[in-house]
MARVEX-607355 format. One record per residue (C-alpha): x, y, z. Coordinates in Angstrom, 2 decimals. Layout:
BEGIN
@u->X, v->Y, w->Z $
...
END
This chain:
BEGIN
@u->-10.19, v->-12.07, w->7.49 $
@u->-9.81, v->-9.04, w->9.70 $
@u->-10.17, v->-9.39, w->13.46 $
@u->-13.70, v->-8.01, w->12.98 $
@u->-14.59, v->-10.84, w->10.59 $
@u->-14.39, v->-8.84, w->7.35 $
@u->-13.21, v->-10.92, w->4.38 $
@u->-10.35, v->-9.06, w->2.71 $
@u->-9.64, v->-11.32, w->-0.24 $
@u->-8.40, v->-14.63, w->-1.56 $
@u->-4.87, v->-16.03, w->-1.41 $
@u->-3.85, v->-16.60, w->-5.02 $
@u->-0.30, v->-17.85, w->-4.46 $
@u->2.35, v->-18.45, w->-1.84 $
@u->5.99, v->-17.53, w->-2.45 $
@u->8.38, v->-18.41, w->0.34 $
@u->6.76, v->-17.12, w->3.51 $
@u->4.62, v->-14.53, w->1.76 $
@u->1.01, v->-14.95, w->0.64 $
@u->-0.24, v->-12.91, w->-2.30 $
@u->-3.87, v->-11.87, w->-1.93 $
@u->-6.42, v->-10.72, w->-4.50 $
@u->-8.57, v->-8.21, w->-2.56 $
@u->-12.35, v->-8.53, w->-2.51 $
@u->-14.00, v->-5.93, w->-4.72 $
@u->-15.95, v->-4.53, w->-1.77 $
@u->-12.94, v->-4.13, w->0.50 $
@u->-13.16, v->-0.77, w->2.24 $
@u->-10.63, v->1.93, w->1.49 $
@u->-9.69, v->2.19, w->5.17 $
@u->-8.74, v->-1.51, w->5.31 $
@u->-6.82, v->-1.16, w->2.03 $
@u->-4.87, v->1.77, w->3.47 $
@u->-4.11, v->-0.08, w->6.70 $
@u->-2.73, v->-3.02, w->4.73 $
@u->-0.82, v->-0.74, w->2.34 $
@u->-2.92, v->-1.97, w->-0.60 $
@u->-3.58, v->1.44, w->-2.15 $
@u->-2.30, v->1.00, w->-5.71 $
@u->-5.53, v->0.34, w->-7.63 $
@u->-3.60, v->-0.97, w->-10.66 $
@u->-2.35, v->-4.01, w->-8.72 $
@u->-4.31, v->-7.26, w->-8.93 $
@u->-2.59, v->-8.92, w->-5.96 $
@u->-0.82, v->-7.69, w->-2.86 $
@u->1.61, v->-9.35, w->-0.44 $
@u->0.27, v->-10.18, w->3.00 $
@u->2.99, v->-9.60, w->5.56 $
@u->3.56, v->-12.46, w->8.00 $
@u->3.58, v->-10.04, w->10.94 $
@u->-0.05, v->-9.15, w->10.14 $
@u->-1.26, v->-12.73, w->10.69 $
@u->-2.76, v->-13.79, w->14.02 $
@u->-3.57, v->-17.38, w->13.07 $
@u->-4.37, v->-19.75, w->10.25 $
@u->-7.48, v->-21.84, w->10.87 $
@u->-8.52, v->-24.31, w->8.21 $
@u->-8.67, v->-22.39, w->4.96 $
@u->-8.83, v->-18.95, w->6.60 $
@u->-6.08, v->-16.53, w->7.54 $
@u->-7.05, v->-14.30, w->10.45 $
@u->-5.28, v->-10.96, w->10.80 $
@u->-4.16, v->-9.41, w->14.06 $
@u->-6.46, v->-6.74, w->15.43 $
@u->-3.60, v->-4.25, w->15.19 $
@u->-2.68, v->-4.98, w->11.57 $
END
């Protein structure tokens, strides 16, 4: 989730210290660009550890400056 509470996608797998996320279909282009998820042919994208503010239950919350 973004700091604004927008759901960005679902973690599909974890490899080492990197989560791979399948973006929600309605994810805005501006959020995609901020995360570097601009290649439309990709099904999953890595979520960089430095973008994560906290993990709470089954949710990953991103920093407001991601």
